[in-house]
C-alpha positions as a printed NumPy array, in Angstrom:
array([[ 53.163, 104.795, -29.466],
       [ 50.801, 102.766, -27.48 ],
       [ 47.133, 103.286, -27.841],
       [ 44.731, 102.879, -25.041],
       [ 41.043, 103.415, -24.075],
       [ 40.519, 107.082, -22.621],
       [ 39.667, 106.915, -18.91 ],
       [ 37.203, 109.823, -17.717],
       [ 38.602, 111.116, -14.658],
       [ 35.821, 111.641, -11.732],
       [ 36.458, 115.511, -11.178],
       [ 34.691, 118.321, -10.703],
       [ 36.888, 120.454, -12.716],
       [ 40.329, 120.474, -13.962],
       [ 42.654, 123.029, -14.525],
       [ 46.29 , 123.523, -16.03 ],
       [ 48.548, 126.419, -15.304],
       [ 51.979, 126.882, -16.916],
       [ 54.494, 129.159, -15.418],
       [ 57.289, 130.204, -17.312],
       [ 59.895, 132.904, -16.68 ],
       [ 62.47 , 134.487, -19.095],
       [ 65.668, 135.474, -17.184],
       [ 68.345, 136.245, -19.511],
       [ 70.116, 135.11 , -22.688],
       [ 73.975, 134.72 , -23.346],
       [ 76.553, 133.949, -26.525],
       [ 73.955, 135.143, -28.723],
       [ 76.883, 136.497, -31.124],
       [ 74.969, 139.621, -32.232],
       [ 76.914, 142.436, -30.974],
       [ 74.959, 145.194, -29.183],
       [ 71.585, 145.214, -30.198],
       [ 67.792, 145.265, -28.938],
       [ 66.272, 141.805, -28.407],
       [ 62.904, 140.566, -27.13 ],
       [ 61.043, 137.194, -26.607],
       [ 57.908, 135.753, -27.572],
       [ 56.01 , 133.104, -25.871],
       [ 53.896, 130.445, -27.669],
       [ 51.872, 127.639, -26.536],
       [ 51.101, 125.113, -29.4  ],
       [ 52.28 , 127.587, -31.812],
       [ 49.837, 130.33 , -30.606],
       [ 51.456, 133.435, -29.617],
       [ 50.387, 134.154, -26.14 ],
       [ 52.917, 136.968, -24.344],
       [ 55.519, 139.244, -25.503],
       [ 58.449, 140.399, -22.806],
       [ 59.729, 143.882, -23.176],
       [ 62.608, 144.861, -25.423],
       [ 66.212, 144.743, -23.869],
       [ 67.797, 147.546, -25.702],
       [ 71.554, 147.908, -26.513],
       [ 72.906, 144.949, -24.793],
       [ 74.667, 141.83 , -25.906],
       [ 73.524, 139.688, -22.819],
       [ 69.721, 140.756, -22.277],
       [ 67.871, 140.449, -19.441],
       [ 64.426, 139.984, -19.227],
       [ 63.234, 138.824, -15.744],
       [ 59.872, 138.46 , -16.633],
       [ 57.247, 135.814, -15.193],
       [ 54.078, 134.541, -16.751],
       [ 51.319, 132.067, -15.614],
       [ 49.338, 130.782, -18.306],
       [ 45.705, 128.943, -17.974],
       [ 45.948, 126.468, -20.717],
       [ 44.033, 123.149, -21.995],
       [ 44.759, 120.078, -20.09 ],
       [ 45.831, 118.323, -23.42 ],
       [ 48.584, 121.235, -24.467],
       [ 51.559, 119.691, -26.241],
       [ 54.269, 122.369, -26.288],
       [ 55.578, 125.709, -24.977],
       [ 58.295, 127.738, -26.929],
       [ 60.346, 130.686, -26.536],
       [ 61.184, 132.677, -29.639],
       [ 63.991, 135.372, -29.312],
       [ 63.939, 137.887, -31.898],
       [ 66.304, 140.751, -32.832],
       [ 64.235, 144.253, -32.947],
       [ 65.356, 146.642, -35.901],
       [ 64.115, 150.145, -34.639],
       [ 65.019, 151.646, -38.168],
       [ 62.607, 149.364, -39.993],
       [ 59.589, 149.861, -37.872],
       [ 58.043, 146.464, -36.418],
       [ 60.725, 144.158, -38.684],
       [ 62.303, 141.827, -36.783],
       [ 65.213, 139.063, -37.225],
       [ 64.76 , 135.466, -35.566],
       [ 67.817, 134.577, -33.426],
       [ 66.349, 131.098, -31.935],
       [ 64.189, 129.41 , -30.108],
       [ 63.55 , 126.863, -27.044],
       [ 61.261, 124.129, -27.124],
       [ 59.628, 122.61 , -24.034],
       [ 57.824, 119.521, -24.178],
       [ 55.421, 118.96 , -21.652],
       [ 57.215, 115.622, -20.466],
       [ 60.351, 117.58 , -20.289],
       [ 58.818, 120.294, -18.029],
       [ 57.113, 117.603, -15.806],
       [ 60.366, 115.327, -15.621],
       [ 61.232, 117.003, -12.194],
       [ 58.63 , 118.13 ,  -9.65 ],
       [ 60.239, 121.405,  -9.173],
       [ 60.148, 121.929, -13.252],
       [ 62.646, 123.196, -15.398],
       [ 65.133, 125.58 , -14.333],
       [ 68.234, 125.789, -16.308],
       [ 69.985, 127.123, -19.247],
       [ 68.742, 125.812, -22.474],
       [ 70.749, 125.961, -25.729],
       [ 68.863, 127.969, -28.908],
       [ 67.733, 126.118, -31.675],
       [ 67.051, 127.572, -35.449],
       [ 63.495, 128.346, -36.069],
       [ 62.   , 126.588, -38.889],
       [ 58.551, 126.033, -40.388],
       [ 59.007, 122.629, -40.259],
       [ 59.306, 122.509, -36.496],
       [ 55.886, 123.776, -35.902],
       [ 54.08 , 120.701, -35.076],
       [ 51.14 , 120.415, -33.217],
       [ 47.424, 118.844, -32.957],
       [ 46.061, 115.574, -32.2  ],
       [ 44.052, 112.912, -34.474],
       [ 41.233, 110.6  , -33.076],
       [ 42.209, 106.928, -34.279],
       [ 40.049, 104.354, -33.822],
       [ 41.577, 100.915, -34.435],
       [ 40.791,  97.03 , -33.696],
       [ 42.889,  94.071, -34.431],
       [ 41.284,  90.766, -35.404],
       [ 43.045,  87.345, -35.619],
       [ 42.309,  84.318, -38.052],
       [ 44.004,  81.273, -36.581],
       [ 43.15 ,  79.14 , -39.385],
       [ 44.828,  81.544, -41.836],
       [ 47.212,  82.845, -39.471],
       [ 46.803,  85.701, -40.194],
       [ 45.598,  89.571, -39.029],
       [ 43.438,  91.881, -40.012],
       [ 43.709,  95.514, -38.691],
       [ 40.717,  97.675, -39.204],
       [ 41.439, 101.315, -38.906],
       [ 38.946, 104.549, -38.717],
       [ 40.938, 107.935, -39.038],
       [ 38.02 , 109.922, -37.579],
       [ 39.364, 113.718, -37.166],
       [ 42.036, 115.819, -36.157],
       [ 41.916, 119.09 , -33.995],
       [ 44.003, 122.08 , -33.358],
       [ 46.345, 121.171, -36.319],
       [ 49.057, 124.012, -37.263],
       [ 47.919, 126.803, -39.569],
       [ 50.238, 126.835, -42.75 ],
       [ 48.457, 129.179, -44.546],
       [ 48.425, 132.693, -44.264],
       [ 44.794, 132.59 , -43.993],
       [ 45.189, 130.868, -40.624],
       [ 43.712, 127.977, -42.052],
       [ 45.227, 124.578, -43.43 ],
       [ 44.238, 121.912, -46.048],
       [ 45.159, 118.832, -44.197],
       [ 45.207, 115.337, -45.737],
       [ 46.387, 112.161, -44.098],
       [ 48.257, 109.105, -45.445],
       [ 48.147, 105.657, -43.605],
       [ 50.947, 103.4  , -43.641],
       [ 51.873, 100.152, -42.628],
       [ 55.118,  98.453, -44.47 ],
       [ 54.172,  98.346, -48.132],
       [ 50.5  ,  99.288, -47.578],
       [ 49.185, 102.629, -48.015],
       [ 45.839, 104.447, -47.832],
       [ 45.107, 108.428, -48.381],
       [ 42.53 , 110.37 , -46.701],
       [ 40.872, 113.18 , -48.649],
       [ 42.019, 116.867, -48.469],
       [ 39.823, 119.143, -46.026],
       [ 40.118, 122.855, -47.454],
       [ 40.413, 125.465, -45.067],
       [ 40.346, 123.858, -41.627],
       [ 42.608, 123.176, -38.692],
       [ 39.968, 120.707, -37.197],
       [ 39.349, 118.351, -40.137],
       [ 36.947, 115.626, -40.337],
       [ 37.988, 112.744, -42.389],
       [ 36.027, 109.435, -41.133],
       [ 38.511, 107.441, -43.169],
       [ 38.067, 103.781, -42.765],
       [ 40.866, 101.54 , -44.271],
       [ 41.407,  97.888, -43.31 ],
       [ 44.56 ,  95.513, -44.374],
       [ 45.696,  92.188, -43.487],
       [ 49.205,  91.07 , -41.982],
       [ 49.786,  87.676, -43.089],
       [ 51.989,  85.766, -39.994],
       [ 52.807,  86.925, -36.448],
       [ 52.941,  90.542, -35.667],
       [ 56.301,  91.882, -34.663],
       [ 57.76 ,  94.93 , -33.348],
       [ 58.662,  96.131, -37.095],
       [ 54.835,  96.164, -37.923],
       [ 54.069,  99.526, -36.795],
       [ 50.956, 101.787, -38.143],
       [ 52.265, 105.097, -39.415],
       [ 49.802, 108.35 , -39.513],
       [ 51.316, 111.343, -41.56 ],
       [ 49.341, 114.621, -41.645],
       [ 50.128, 117.   , -44.342],
       [ 48.877, 120.19 , -45.594],
       [ 48.316, 120.105, -49.482],
       [ 46.625, 123.454, -50.78 ],
       [ 44.784, 123.893, -54.163],
       [ 47.768, 125.725, -55.774],
       [ 50.713, 123.837, -53.959],
       [ 53.034, 121.549, -55.621],
       [ 54.598, 120.006, -52.197],
       [ 53.488, 118.864, -48.937],
       [ 54.117, 120.756, -45.692],
       [ 54.605, 118.19 , -43.18 ],
       [ 52.351, 118.813, -40.073],
       [ 53.245, 115.784, -37.879],
       [ 52.869, 111.816, -37.643],
       [ 51.627, 109.288, -35.036],
       [ 53.243, 106.001, -34.881],
       [ 51.231, 102.99 , -33.678],
       [ 53.202,  99.694, -32.838],
       [ 50.499,  96.961, -33.761],
       [ 52.345,  94.487, -31.413],
       [ 51.071,  96.366, -28.365],
       [ 47.45 ,  95.684, -29.177],
       [ 45.436,  93.275, -27.833],
       [ 43.145,  91.171, -30.095],
       [ 39.623,  91.881, -30.755],
       [ 39.713,  95.075, -28.288],
       [ 38.427,  98.21 , -29.303],
       [ 40.398, 101.467, -29.038],
       [ 39.696, 104.792, -29.512],
       [ 41.935, 107.733, -28.521],
       [ 43.363, 110.709, -29.565],
       [ 47.261, 110.766, -30.543],
       [ 49.441, 113.657, -30.411],
       [ 51.465, 114.222, -33.758],
       [ 55.123, 114.405, -33.369],
       [ 58.313, 115.068, -35.49 ],
       [ 59.559, 112.713, -37.991],
       [ 62.124, 111.709, -35.723],
       [ 60.348, 111.248, -32.368],
       [ 59.118, 113.693, -29.983],
       [ 62.58 , 115.271, -28.844],
       [ 64.548, 115.477, -32.23 ],
       [ 63.893, 117.057, -35.705],
       [ 66.856, 116.385, -37.408],
       [ 68.195, 119.858, -37.515],
       [ 71.811, 120.293, -36.674],
       [ 72.484, 122.205, -33.905],
       [ 74.237, 125.679, -34.281],
       [ 75.67 , 127.481, -31.248],
       [ 72.985, 130.349, -31.511],
       [ 73.3  , 131.033, -27.573],
       [ 71.557, 130.003, -24.534],
       [ 68.384, 131.161, -22.544],
       [ 67.884, 130.831, -18.932],
       [ 64.46 , 129.932, -18.395],
       [ 62.314, 128.237, -15.922],
       [ 59.114, 126.433, -16.544],
       [ 56.584, 124.348, -14.275],
       [ 53.048, 122.917, -14.928],
       [ 50.588, 122.964, -11.979],
       [ 47.656, 120.719, -12.677],
       [ 44.579, 120.896, -10.476],
       [ 41.888, 118.371, -10.047],
       [ 38.858, 119.89 ,  -8.134],
       [ 36.798, 117.335,  -6.152],
       [ 33.411, 118.148,  -5.091],
       [ 32.916, 120.897,  -2.237],
       [ 32.06 , 117.879,   0.547],
       [ 35.161, 116.241,   0.038],
       [ 37.281, 119.212,   1.245],
       [ 35.07 , 120.066,   4.585],
       [ 37.795, 118.361,   6.788],
       [ 40.792, 120.066,   5.438],
       [ 39.111, 123.58 ,   5.358],
       [ 38.281, 123.141,   9.184],
       [ 41.676, 121.933,   9.905],
       [ 43.202, 125.049,   8.062],
       [ 40.869, 127.716,   9.515],
       [ 41.326, 126.03 ,  12.939],
       [ 44.948, 126.587,  12.662],
       [ 44.902, 130.183,  12.234],
       [ 42.085, 130.765,  14.826],
       [ 43.526, 129.034,  17.331],
       [ 47.12 , 128.662,  16.883],
       [ 49.781, 127.209,  18.798],
       [ 52.111, 130.291,  18.494],
       [ 54.585, 129.552,  21.401],
       [ 57.313, 129.676,  20.749],
       [ 57.327, 128.021,  16.865],
       [ 53.734, 129.315,  15.298],
       [ 51.051, 127.272,  13.977],
       [ 52.075, 123.889,  13.292],
       [ 50.089, 123.286,  10.066],
       [ 51.567, 126.344,   8.567],
       [ 55.353, 125.541,   9.855],
       [ 54.68 , 122.233,   8.225],
       [ 53.497, 123.555,   4.829],
       [ 56.413, 126.05 ,   4.337],
       [ 59.088, 123.63 ,   4.979],
       [ 57.736, 120.993,   2.586],
       [ 57.434, 123.92 ,   0.083],
       [ 60.591, 125.671,   0.455],
       [ 61.411, 125.803,  -3.433],
       [ 58.099, 127.361,  -4.486],
       [ 56.699, 129.483,  -1.805],
       [ 55.236, 132.019,  -3.961],
       [ 52.903, 129.222,  -5.354],
       [ 52.2  , 128.339,  -1.964],
       [ 51.281, 132.073,  -0.903],
       [ 49.418, 132.775,  -4.052],
       [ 47.243, 129.404,  -3.002],
       [ 46.924, 130.23 ,   0.718],
       [ 45.79 , 133.92 ,   0.237],
       [ 43.198, 133.195,  -1.78 ],
       [ 41.869, 130.281,   0.213],
       [ 41.75 , 132.044,   3.349],
       [ 40.28 , 135.225,   1.646],
       [ 37.664, 132.83 ,   0.502],
       [ 37.034, 131.313,   4.095],
       [ 37.136, 134.848,   5.568],
       [ 40.184, 134.146,   7.61 ],
       [ 42.88 , 136.129,   5.839],
       [ 43.701, 138.596,   8.701],
       [ 44.427, 135.645,  11.265],
       [ 46.294, 133.823,   8.567],
       [ 48.727, 136.794,   8.22 ],
       [ 48.718, 137.439,  11.811],
       [ 50.309, 133.986,  12.336],
       [ 52.766, 134.363,  10.152],
       [ 53.885, 137.807,  10.866],
       [ 54.155, 136.465,  14.434],
       [ 56.507, 133.504,  13.543],
       [ 58.451, 135.855,  11.362],
       [ 59.066, 138.371,  14.277],
       [ 59.692, 135.528,  16.312],
       [ 62.484, 134.265,  14.581],
       [ 64.225, 137.553,  13.412],
       [ 67.134, 138.645,  15.959],
       [ 67.832, 142.306,  14.276],
       [ 65.178, 144.563,  12.871],
       [ 67.237, 145.389,   9.791],
       [ 66.376, 141.578,   8.554],
       [ 62.669, 141.522,   9.076],
       [ 60.655, 140.395,   6.368],
       [ 63.911, 140.869,   3.963],
       [ 63.742, 136.83 ,   3.098],
       [ 61.727, 135.375,   1.038],
       [ 59.642, 133.909,   3.566],
       [ 55.956, 132.603,   3.495],
       [ 54.895, 135.897,   5.337],
       [ 56.817, 138.124,   2.865],
       [ 55.276, 136.287,  -0.054],
       [ 51.843, 136.044,   1.511],
       [ 51.971, 139.778,   2.096],
       [ 53.051, 140.244,  -1.622],
       [ 49.923, 138.153,  -2.78 ],
       [ 47.619, 139.872,  -0.458],
       [ 48.258, 143.039,  -1.797],
       [ 47.998, 142.269,  -5.346],
       [ 44.562, 140.39 ,  -4.656],
       [ 42.883, 143.035,  -2.58 ],
       [ 44.456, 146.398,  -3.74 ],
       [ 45.371, 146.229,  -7.013],
       [ 41.958, 148.497,  -8.142],
       [ 43.679, 151.193,  -5.414],
       [ 46.915, 150.741,  -6.996],
       [ 45.205, 151.659, -10.493],
       [ 43.362, 154.553,  -8.876],
       [ 46.071, 156.545,  -7.569],
       [ 49.029, 155.545,  -9.991],
       [ 47.671, 154.902, -13.71 ],
       [ 47.28 , 158.644, -14.675],
       [ 50.601, 159.466, -13.831],
       [ 51.714, 156.407, -15.461],
       [ 49.743, 157.343, -18.428],
       [ 51.17 , 160.727, -18.217],
       [ 54.775, 159.31 , -18.567],
       [ 54.063, 157.117, -21.429],
       [ 52.69 , 160.34 , -23.032],
       [ 55.568, 163.001, -22.261],
       [ 58.144, 160.74 , -23.671],
       [ 60.688, 162.983, -22.43 ],
       [ 64.423, 162.494, -22.482],
       [ 65.361, 161.861, -18.965],
       [ 68.727, 160.897, -17.79 ],
       [ 70.703, 161.516, -14.042],
       [ 73.618, 159.148, -14.912],
       [ 76.557, 160.805, -16.731],
       [ 77.928, 157.425, -17.69 ],
       [ 74.655, 156.894, -19.845],
       [ 75.089, 159.994, -22.137],
       [ 78.15 , 159.302, -23.925],
       [ 78.178, 155.495, -24.068],
       [ 77.843, 155.879, -27.886],
       [ 81.46 , 157.291, -28.488],
       [ 82.761, 154.367, -25.855],
       [ 83.608, 156.462, -22.88 ],
       [ 81.945, 157.46 , -19.618],
       [ 82.351, 161.026, -18.538],
       [ 82.208, 161.901, -14.692],
       [ 80.1  , 164.884, -13.716],
       [ 83.23 , 167.187, -13.945],
       [ 83.65 , 166.128, -17.293],
       [ 80.428, 166.953, -18.551],
       [ 79.967, 169.571, -21.238],
       [ 77.662, 172.479, -20.739],
       [ 74.623, 170.871, -22.602],
       [ 75.11 , 167.59 , -20.807],
       [ 74.897, 169.285, -17.563],
       [ 71.958, 171.141, -18.643],
       [ 70.528, 167.96 , -19.502],
       [ 70.896, 166.298, -16.271],
       [ 69.765, 169.304, -14.24 ],
       [ 66.503, 169.511, -16.602],
       [ 66.217, 165.737, -15.829],
       [ 66.463, 165.978, -11.854],
       [ 63.628, 168.826, -12.226],
       [ 61.699, 166.441, -14.142],
       [ 62.016, 163.242, -11.921],
       [ 61.39 , 165.029,  -8.881],
       [ 58.217, 166.948, -10.514],
       [ 57.04 , 163.255, -11.226],
       [ 57.833, 161.989,  -7.814],
       [ 56.221, 164.683,  -5.952],
       [ 53.081, 164.267,  -7.773],
       [ 52.975, 160.341,  -7.425],
       [ 53.876, 160.989,  -3.55 ],
       [ 51.001, 163.368,  -3.154],
       [ 48.612, 161.07 ,  -4.721],
       [ 49.739, 158.243,  -2.472],
       [ 49.581, 160.472,   0.515],
       [ 46.195, 161.659,  -0.185],
       [ 44.499, 158.146,  -1.024],
       [ 44.058, 156.989,   2.267],
       [ 40.076, 156.762,   1.956],
       [ 40.507, 154.835,  -1.065],
       [ 42.95 , 152.15 ,   0.517],
       [ 41.034, 148.924,   1.383],
       [ 39.741, 148.518,   4.567],
       [ 41.08 , 144.985,   4.931],
       [ 44.67 , 146.164,   4.159],
       [ 44.67 , 148.995,   6.393],
       [ 43.53 , 146.247,   8.906],
       [ 46.408, 144.215,   8.305],
       [ 48.934, 146.752,   8.311],
       [ 47.66 , 147.995,  11.935],
       [ 47.973, 144.189,  12.83 ],
       [ 51.429, 144.364,  11.41 ],
       [ 52.349, 147.693,  13.268],
       [ 51.279, 146.531,  16.536],
       [ 53.152, 143.166,  16.194],
       [ 56.512, 144.829,  15.233],
       [ 55.923, 147.235,  18.202],
       [ 55.585, 144.787,  20.623],
       [ 58.688, 143.059,  19.631],
       [ 60.848, 145.981,  19.081],
       [ 60.439, 148.576,  21.445],
       [ 62.146, 151.464,  22.826],
       [ 63.613, 154.684,  21.435],
       [ 66.148, 152.709,  19.208],
       [ 63.846, 150.899,  17.312],
       [ 61.131, 153.736,  16.841],
       [ 61.411, 153.546,  12.857],
       [ 61.284, 149.758,  12.704],
       [ 57.304, 149.921,  12.432],
       [ 57.496, 152.161,   9.878],
       [ 60.059, 150.355,   8.018],
       [ 58.175, 147.059,   8.039],
       [ 54.892, 148.647,   6.517],
       [ 56.731, 150.899,   4.129],
       [ 58.587, 147.476,   2.943],
       [ 55.516, 146.105,   1.387],
       [ 53.387, 148.964,   0.596],
       [ 56.327, 151.014,  -1.23 ],
       [ 59.071, 148.901,  -1.946],
       [ 56.784, 145.79 ,  -2.841],
       [ 53.791, 147.446,  -4.367],
       [ 53.894, 150.692,  -5.706],
       [ 57.769, 150.891,  -6.783],
       [ 57.646, 147.625,  -8.728],
       [ 54.315, 148.866, -10.508],
       [ 55.989, 151.943, -11.597],
       [ 58.949, 150.115, -12.688],
       [ 57.023, 147.516, -14.593],
       [ 53.45 , 148.827, -15.478],
       [ 52.454, 145.916, -17.727],
       [ 53.097, 143.454, -15.17 ],
       [ 50.609, 145.506, -12.934],
       [ 48.239, 145.791, -15.684],
       [ 48.605, 149.533, -15.862],
       [ 49.43 , 149.682, -19.344],
       [ 48.779, 147.134, -22.246],
       [ 52.092, 147.525, -23.777],
       [ 55.646, 147.563, -22.517],
       [ 57.417, 151.061, -22.594],
       [ 59.585, 152.235, -25.21 ],
       [ 62.99 , 152.81 , -24.339],
       [ 63.189, 156.513, -23.412],
       [ 60.21 , 155.945, -21.149],
       [ 61.326, 152.806, -19.757],
       [ 64.389, 154.758, -18.558],
       [ 62.026, 157.384, -17.139],
       [ 59.972, 155.049, -15.14 ],
       [ 63.315, 153.346, -13.967],
       [ 64.655, 156.774, -12.629],
       [ 61.215, 157.609, -10.829],
       [ 61.346, 154.155,  -9.245],
       [ 64.686, 154.699,  -7.75 ],
       [ 63.812, 157.768,  -5.911],
       [ 60.709, 156.522,  -4.494],
       [ 62.603, 153.387,  -3.397],
       [ 65.018, 155.492,  -1.515],
       [ 62.091, 157.367,  -0.216],
       [ 60.28 , 153.682,   0.824],
       [ 63.721, 152.519,   2.365],
       [ 62.635, 155.989,   4.654],
       [ 66.382, 157.086,   4.487],
       [ 68.171, 159.872,   2.735],
       [ 71.104, 157.577,   1.851],
       [ 71.765, 156.464,  -1.63 ],
       [ 73.705, 153.801,  -2.831],
       [ 77.472, 154.372,  -3.464],
       [ 77.474, 152.943,  -6.832],
       [ 74.841, 155.509,  -8.075],
       [ 76.411, 158.504,  -6.99 ],
       [ 74.341, 160.578,  -9.735],
       [ 71.187, 160.228,  -7.4  ],
       [ 73.11 , 162.065,  -4.558],
       [ 71.939, 165.829,  -6.186],
       [ 68.448, 164.389,  -5.188],
       [ 69.217, 163.863,  -1.74 ],
       [ 67.686, 167.062,  -0.4  ],
       [ 64.435, 165.974,  -2.062],
       [ 64.436, 162.58 ,  -0.763],
       [ 65.184, 164.066,   2.868],
       [ 61.966, 165.961,   2.625],
       [ 59.869, 163.447,   1.438],
       [ 60.403, 161.095,   4.462],
       [ 58.005, 162.732,   6.611],
       [ 55.439, 162.311,   4.261],
       [ 55.948, 158.86 ,   3.718],
       [ 55.621, 158.447,   7.308],
       [ 52.586, 160.654,   7.902],
       [ 51.071, 158.29 ,   4.916],
       [ 51.922, 155.141,   6.998],
       [ 50.468, 156.716,  10.394],
       [ 47.162, 157.774,   8.404],
       [ 47.005, 154.433,   6.985],
       [ 47.011, 152.544,  10.668],
       [ 44.76 , 154.789,  12.054],
       [ 41.712, 153.061,  11.941],
       [ 39.225, 152.004,  14.511],
       [ 39.977, 148.996,  16.626],
       [ 36.262, 148.375,  16.587],
       [ 36.302, 147.844,  12.689],
       [ 39.354, 145.861,  12.917],
       [ 37.338, 143.438,  15.288],
       [ 34.584, 143.459,  12.6  ],
       [ 37.045, 142.96 ,   9.695],
       [ 38.311, 139.717,  11.303],
       [ 34.888, 138.467,  11.513],
       [ 33.972, 139.19 ,   8.081],
       [ 32.215, 136.457,   5.851],
       [ 34.118, 135.371,   2.509],
       [ 31.681, 136.95 ,   0.413],
       [ 32.091, 140.27 ,   1.956],
       [ 36.049, 140.088,   0.919],
       [ 34.976, 138.634,  -2.596],
       [ 32.779, 141.739,  -3.458],
       [ 35.958, 143.792,  -3.931],
       [ 38.009, 141.744,  -5.706],
       [ 38.711, 142.439,  -9.298],
       [ 40.092, 139.223, -11.111],
       [ 40.787, 140.633, -14.433],
       [ 40.342, 143.991, -16.653],
       [ 41.36 , 145.331, -19.69 ],
       [ 40.339, 145.817, -23.552],
       [ 39.181, 143.134, -25.667],
       [ 38.047, 143.321, -29.227],
       [ 34.274, 142.26 , -29.374],
       [ 32.634, 141.464, -32.599],
       [ 29.251, 143.125, -33.411],
       [ 26.178, 140.331, -33.894],
       [ 23.746, 142.462, -35.127],
       [ 23.181, 145.398, -37.327],
       [ 24.629, 146.034, -40.665],
       [ 27.71 , 143.917, -41.816],
       [ 29.59 , 146.603, -43.971],
       [ 33.097, 147.908, -42.25 ],
       [ 34.775, 146.653, -39.33 ],
       [ 32.596, 144.456, -37.269],
       [ 35.007, 144.841, -34.557],
       [ 35.016, 147.301, -31.698],
       [ 37.281, 147.98 , -28.893],
       [ 35.763, 147.604, -25.582],
       [ 36.607, 147.745, -21.878],
       [ 35.994, 144.56 , -19.969],
       [ 35.885, 144.156, -16.23 ],
       [ 35.519, 140.698, -14.183],
       [ 35.261, 140.648, -10.562],
       [ 34.235, 138.013,  -8.477],
       [ 30.367, 139.131,  -8.488],
       [ 30.025, 140.91 , -11.772],
       [ 31.277, 140.795, -15.659],
       [ 31.172, 144.372, -17.024],
       [ 32.036, 145.834, -20.375],
       [ 31.615, 149.381, -22.058],
       [ 33.587, 151.928, -24.242],
       [ 35.858, 153.059, -21.516],
       [ 36.604, 152.158, -17.988],
       [ 34.381, 155.064, -16.718],
       [ 31.779, 154.6  , -19.309],
       [ 28.077, 155.736, -17.578],
       [ 26.22 , 153.302, -19.764],
       [ 28.402, 149.973, -19.095],
       [ 26.564, 146.76 , -18.951],
       [ 26.93 , 144.768, -16.029],
       [ 26.069, 141.065, -15.535],
       [ 26.088, 138.662, -12.538],
       [ 29.015, 136.11 , -12.767],
       [ 26.507, 133.706, -12.123],
       [ 24.885, 134.411, -15.223],
       [ 27.749, 133.059, -17.486],
       [ 26.88 , 129.706, -18.486],
       [ 29.364, 128.936, -20.998],
       [ 33.154, 130.206, -21.863],
       [ 34.13 , 128.324, -24.905],
       [ 36.951, 128.994, -27.405],
       [ 36.268, 128.806, -30.968],
       [ 37.782, 127.119, -34.062],
       [ 41.159, 128.974, -34.74 ],
       [ 39.789, 129.898, -38.073],
       [ 36.715, 131.372, -36.459],
       [ 35.8  , 134.67 , -38.221],
       [ 39.352, 134.56 , -39.878],
       [ 40.798, 135.519, -36.478],
       [ 42.971, 133.79 , -34.149],
       [ 42.425, 133.75 , -30.333],
       [ 38.549, 133.968, -30.708],
       [ 36.174, 132.545, -27.75 ],
       [ 32.372, 133.256, -26.808],
       [ 31.069, 133.951, -23.682],
       [ 27.111, 132.871, -23.021],
       [ 25.002, 134.87 , -20.581],
       [ 22.018, 133.246, -19.617],
       [ 19.652, 135.901, -17.496],
       [ 16.81 , 134.543, -15.802],
       [ 13.469, 134.402, -18.157],
       [ 15.698, 135.817, -21.094],
       [ 17.059, 134.244, -24.216],
       [ 20.976, 133.781, -23.761],
       [ 23.162, 136.593, -24.968],
       [ 26.363, 135.29 , -26.884],
       [ 29.447, 137.458, -26.773],
       [ 32.102, 136.8  , -29.536],
       [ 35.638, 138.353, -28.229],
       [ 39.082, 138.174, -29.562],
       [ 41.503, 137.379, -26.759],
       [ 44.246, 140.029, -26.49 ],
       [ 47.882, 139.002, -27.567],
       [ 50.707, 140.603, -25.256]])
């Protein structure tokens, strides 16, 4: 490993994002079972997928975006078998290790089948050590003196059940050895261990300094290997002082761990790393001017804005990331409506038949998706969360498909073969699903006033553009379909199908609730398609056709009401400043554990509190509607910092320092949620 002086980049801010999508698994050789995945970053659990029930080829299709430390080393996806009879008991199947360099090898990231490897405690290598080293040469004696100072370690793996380790380090160079003292109960040890030794003759490639870090507890008879660093002394320059953080590796190098590869199956996974280096604001002024001019004064005939066309053509492999960035950029400069209009016009001009309008993964489609998630997520929560919560609480057995009723016996009865009990269950399920759908649809239709005005303006503009292009009696439903394809099919329906992905629930649903949500979303999807016809492969949906047909007019009325907004307000909305947009944005919200820092220390000092972070305010209270909720302007937040992994005997602890004018700073100690 080459050691070199650290260089400090001249950036205002640096940010690293890791995108991981867990698709599916195959060849697990477990038969029919329940499986799920856990994502770990440097051995810290970050996320958990839903459980794929009763399948030998599980599909999850879950995508995560993590904001992680720039110096992170590895990401891992662990696959587990869930045992319903044993409660929370789990059985490990295997894991996929993703090294940073492995992900960054291709600019498009990693997207392929990766074989699972066996899970072993010895594989959990993480952390870095800070080494100072200097090489001196004495020509008269033809010898070299190596001066080493092992200063400290950081973010080492937790080897004890308490979340700590007792790390010590051994420094080895050929037959020369030196050992540091043991630092008990720490993952951030400070050794300050100085050592020097002499090498006679010329230094060759075989002269390697190895630092081996191990966990050695008071009552342990053997060491737990925590990682090692190899430094080639032949690569060092004489009389040059080196001081650098070195990443701990496996004994056999960064890629191999010495285990025999077993046939445990494979996981289809996608991973990308995005590193953002933010420069001072004045560096971006020409770019901002160019991008704003591109949408406010576009050359739309015949091909559209040249700048947007260029970006879309370049980012063909990752348009979702491009849309994510562009939407937030144009919101920040107050030009989101002109931006969406440019993309809409280009999409319409390139579409020959209305049936294919916004059906592709174009930048326009992706941008509308991101726009709704940024602007209308609070609106979605307000109208859907009560009903999703109700479905979670009811836990009813709901099934419309006869083929799902008798799978345990290895046969799939048709509707005509069902017994009286099965027929009664299907009829009851139809009533339950229609009741849920009717309640949700009524809530949506009565929510016009709650819908963000900027979203209504965008949809009115979309309606007008589609109407200009596809006019006449034969295309009378085309504007309805264009708007419904976004608000219903890409917003309401996915949120009901996967509540956790839209922050409607903290946990994934159980198997029974998941099936109910899936059937409700199927019915609402048929309504969102604005057609009473059901898929031929889903004949069990036909009995609900009258209900779907009767609901189509409600959906159309909702869309008409949605776009009925004064034209004067439309013109005003297009001229809104960035701050007026941002005041409506909620960035994050949910429950965290807050540690009390005053009062009695008896009992549990942690309290579950609801937190809400918008672009303007940071708030917390006992419940979302707590009248005594505390609020702080975001600009008062002076520090957000992760604490030592063993702080307060809890993992994932961080602190938020709030510095109000003319007041003492207030520090909140929070435990980050683990999915």
